[in-house]
C-alpha positions in Angstrom: 56.6 -213.5 25.4 54.5 -216.6 24.8 50.9 -216.6 23.7 47.8 -218.8 24.2 46.9 -221.1 21.4 43.4 -219.7 21.1 41.9 -218.1 17.9 41.7 -214.5 19.0 43.1 -211.4 17.4 45.4 -210.1 18.8 46.8 -213.2 20.4 46.5 -213.3 24.2 49.9 -213.1 26.0 50.5 -215.7 28.7 51.6 -212.8 31.0 49.2 -209.9 31.0 48.8 -206.8 33.1 46.1 -206.4 35.8 45.2 -202.8 36.4 43.1 -202.9 39.6 45.7 -200.6 41.2 45.2 -197.9 38.5 43.2 -195.2 40.2 42.3 -197.4 43.2 43.3 -195.6 46.4 43.4 -198.7 48.5 46.7 -199.7 46.8 48.2 -196.4 48.0 50.2 -195.6 44.8 48.9 -192.0 44.6 48.3 -189.4 41.9 52.0 -189.6 40.7 51.6 -193.2 39.8 48.2 -192.8 38.2 49.2 -189.8 36.1 52.7 -190.8 35.0 54.1 -194.2 36.0 51.0 -196.2 35.0 51.3 -194.8 31.5 55.0 -195.8 31.3 54.2 -199.3 32.6 51.5 -199.8 29.9 53.8 -198.5 27.2 56.7 -200.7 28.3 54.4 -203.7 28.6 53.4 -203.4 25.0 57.0 -203.0 24.0 57.7 -206.4 25.7 54.9 -208.2 23.9 52.2 -208.0 26.5 48.8 -208.0 24.8 46.4 -208.9 27.6 45.3 -205.8 29.6 42.6 -206.4 32.2 40.5 -203.8 34.1 36.9 -203.3 35.4 34.3 -200.7 35.8 34.5 -201.0 39.6 38.3 -200.4 39.8 38.6 -196.9 41.1 35.0 -196.4 40.1 35.9 -196.1 36.4 39.3 -194.4 37.0 41.2 -197.5 36.1 39.5 -197.7 32.7 40.2 -194.1 32.0 43.8 -194.3 32.9 44.3 -197.5 30.9 42.6 -196.0 27.9 44.7 -192.9 28.0 47.8 -194.9 28.4 47.0 -197.2 25.4 46.3 -194.2 23.1 47.2 -195.0 19.5 48.5 -198.4 20.4 45.1 -199.7 21.4 44.8 -201.9 18.2 47.8 -204.0 19.2 46.3 -205.3 22.5 43.6 -207.6 23.7 41.6 -205.3 26.0 39.4 -206.8 28.7 37.1 -205.2 31.2 34.3 -206.3 33.5 30.8 -205.5 34.4 29.6 -205.7 38.1 26.2 -207.5 37.6 24.2 -205.6 40.2 21.1 -205.5 37.9 22.1 -207.5 34.9 19.2 -207.1 32.5 20.0 -206.7 28.9 19.4 -202.9 28.5 21.6 -202.2 31.6 24.3 -204.5 30.3 24.4 -202.7 27.0 24.5 -199.3 28.6 27.3 -200.3 31.0 29.4 -201.7 28.1 29.0 -198.4 26.2 30.1 -196.5 29.3 33.2 -198.7 29.8 34.1 -198.4 26.1 33.8 -194.6 26.3 36.1 -194.5 29.4 38.6 -196.7 27.6 38.4 -194.6 24.5 37.7 -197.6 22.3 35.0 -198.8 19.9 35.5 -202.4 20.8 35.9 -204.4 24.0 37.9 -207.5 23.0 36.7 -209.3 26.2 33.7 -208.3 28.3 33.5 -210.2 31.5 30.9 -210.7 34.2 32.8 -209.8 37.3 31.1 -212.3 39.5 28.0 -214.5 39.5 24.8 -212.8 40.7 23.0 -215.2 43.0 19.6 -213.7 42.3 19.7 -213.7 38.4 20.2 -216.6 36.0 22.8 -216.0 33.4 20.2 -216.0 30.6 19.4 -212.4 31.6 22.9 -211.0 31.3 23.8 -213.1 28.3 20.9 -211.6 26.3 22.7 -208.2 26.6 26.1 -209.8 25.9 24.7 -211.4 22.7 23.3 -208.1 21.5 26.7 -206.4 22.2 28.5 -209.1 20.1 26.0 -208.8 17.3 26.7 -205.0 16.9 30.4 -205.5 17.2 31.0 -203.6 20.5 32.1 -206.8 22.2 34.4 -209.4 20.7 34.5 -212.3 23.3 32.4 -212.8 26.4 34.0 -214.0 29.6 33.1 -214.6 33.3 34.9 -214.3 36.5 34.7 -216.3 39.8 32.4 -218.8 38.2 32.1 -222.5 39.1 32.3 -224.9 36.2 28.6 -225.6 36.1 27.8 -221.9 36.0 30.4 -221.3 33.3 28.7 -224.0 31.2 25.3 -222.5 32.0 26.5 -219.1 30.8 27.7 -220.7 27.5 24.4 -222.4 27.0 22.6 -219.1 27.6 24.8 -217.2 25.2 24.6 -219.8 22.5 28.3 -219.5 21.7 31.6 -219.8 23.6 32.2 -217.9 26.8 35.9 -217.7 26.2 37.3 -217.2 29.7 36.8 -217.6 33.4 38.9 -215.2 35.5 39.6 -216.8 38.9 42.1 -216.7 41.7 44.9 -219.2 40.9 48.3 -219.6 42.4 50.5 -222.0 44.3 48.6 -220.7 47.4 45.2 -221.5 45.9 44.9 -224.3 43.4 41.2 -224.9 43.4 40.8 -224.2 39.7 42.7 -227.4 39.0 39.8 -229.5 40.1 37.4 -228.7 37.3 38.1 -225.4 35.5 41.6 -226.2 34.1 40.6 -229.6 32.7 37.5 -228.0 31.0 39.5 -225.1 29.6 42.2 -227.4 28.3 39.9 -229.7 26.5 37.4 -227.1 25.1 39.7 -224.4 23.9 38.8 -222.1 26.7 41.0 -219.9 28.9 41.5 -219.5 32.6 42.8 -216.1 33.5 44.6 -216.2 36.8 44.3 -213.2 39.0 46.3 -212.9 42.2 48.9 -215.3 40.7 51.4 -214.3 43.3 48.8 -214.4 46.1 49.0 -210.6 46.5 52.7 -210.8 46.9 52.9 -213.7 49.4 54.8 -215.8 46.9 57.4 -213.1 46.3 59.1 -214.0 49.5 59.2 -210.4 50.7 57.1 -211.0 53.8 57.4 -212.9 57.0 56.3 -212.6 60.6 58.7 -209.7 61.3 57.9 -207.9 58.0 54.2 -207.8 57.2 52.6 -205.7 54.6 51.2 -202.3 55.5 49.1 -201.9 52.3 45.4 -202.0 53.2 44.5 -204.7 50.6 47.2 -207.1 51.7 46.9 -206.3 55.4 43.3 -207.4 55.3 44.1 -210.7 53.6 44.3 -213.7 56.1 47.2 -215.1 54.1 49.4 -212.4 55.7 48.6 -213.3 59.3 51.8 -214.2 61.2 50.6 -217.8 61.6 50.1 -218.1 57.8 53.4 -216.4 57.0 55.1 -219.0 59.2 53.2 -221.8 57.4 54.3 -220.5 54.0 58.0 -220.6 54.9 58.4 -224.1 53.4 56.7 -223.1 50.1 58.8 -219.9 49.9 61.9 -222.0 50.6 61.2 -224.3 47.6 60.5 -221.3 45.4 63.9 -219.8 46.4 65.7 -223.1 45.6 64.1 -223.3 42.1 64.7 -219.6 41.6 68.4 -220.0 42.3 68.7 -222.7 39.7 67.2 -220.4 37.1 68.9 -217.2 38.2 65.4 -215.9 38.8 63.3 -214.6 41.6 60.7 -216.5 43.7 57.9 -214.3 42.1 59.1 -215.3 38.6 59.1 -218.9 39.4 55.6 -218.7 40.9 54.3 -217.0 37.7 56.1 -219.5 35.5 54.4 -222.3 37.5 51.0 -220.8 37.0 51.3 -220.3 33.2 52.8 -223.7 32.6 49.3 -225.0 31.9 48.6 -224.3 28.2 45.1 -222.9 28.9 46.3 -220.4 31.6 47.2 -216.7 31.3 48.2 -214.6 34.4 47.5 -211.0 35.1 49.8 -209.8 37.8 49.8 -206.1 38.6 52.9 -203.9 38.6 53.8 -201.0 40.8 56.9 -200.1 38.7 58.5 -200.7 35.3 61.0 -202.9 37.1 58.3 -205.1 38.5 56.6 -205.3 35.1 59.8 -206.4 33.4 60.4 -209.0 36.1 56.8 -210.4 35.6 57.2 -210.5 31.9 60.5 -212.3 32.1 58.7 -215.2 33.9 57.3 -216.2 30.5 60.9 -217.2 29.5 61.4 -219.5 32.5 61.1 -223.2 31.5 60.5 -225.3 34.6 61.7 -228.9 34.5 59.1 -231.6 35.4 60.8 -232.3 38.8 60.8 -228.6 39.7 57.2 -228.3 38.8 56.3 -231.3 41.0 58.5 -230.1 43.9 56.6 -226.8 43.9 53.3 -228.7 43.6 54.2 -230.8 46.6 55.3 -227.7 48.6 51.9 -226.2 47.8 50.1 -229.3 49.0 51.9 -228.9 52.4 50.9 -225.3 52.7 47.7 -225.2 54.9 46.8 -221.7 55.8 44.2 -220.9 58.4 41.2 -219.3 56.7 37.5 -218.5 57.2 36.2 -218.5 60.7 39.4 -219.9 62.1 41.3 -216.8 60.8 39.1 -214.3 62.6 40.6 -214.6 66.1 44.1 -214.5 64.6 43.2 -211.4 62.6 42.0 -209.7 65.8 45.2 -210.6 67.6 47.3 -209.3 64.7 45.5 -205.9 64.8 45.9 -205.7 68.6 49.7 -206.2 68.2 50.1 -203.2 65.9 
């Protein structure tokens, strides 16, 4: 495993584990996964050097936090534990109460990273950061983070907090490189962190799907990336991923992860439905892409132009009609 060069304790692993699927029925893993396999995945992840574990109060309406906390058990001290608050009413007393509730569900006295799940358009960050500051002052929260923030709002959050807002968790992959415009340069020069969620574009970059084999999972099925037209458009990118993967005796998913974490300020938090998938994800940290391979993937990403937004709505309707 490799780790970020940031002054945290424990160090933050470049490959973490996202736990949205823990207790969340929309992923379809079921009670057997939640009660048994999730715990085995967490234990194996720690064995492999994973320290970054990410959850949120909204995942499974608290179930993800409970499952993760139980799975960590006595090994809690060895990991960098992150969760998130959904800022529906982000005044300081509410923020403090919600942090305590998350810590109780996780069975911990300290949240290593407490993140604002998304910006609230009706409240300035000064309101929520008053609560965050109080939590840091009493030692319940170590680092503060944000998620889905623009650079200007990230900077405003730091100004409101009066100290660093360590991380910004955003969607980042070969299928969505918008963080490269502003967030990555800022993180790289200021000792901050970009935590990449959906680093495999919910599995698109694994190469498992095409027009004739589309996902049935509700989360993926509702994602425009998996429209037949977009799966066709992704074939060139998937082809380059396979070529690079063959050169490294790796999988396309491992190459996609290795590409994302090549930037020194980026850590990725893919999910894992099995121990085998976890081990595959972690092994991506050992893949050392050559400069020409990195650029070939970047060029293929540039050529990938999925239909999104309003243009995707008619296509989504046609796809549902075909089922």
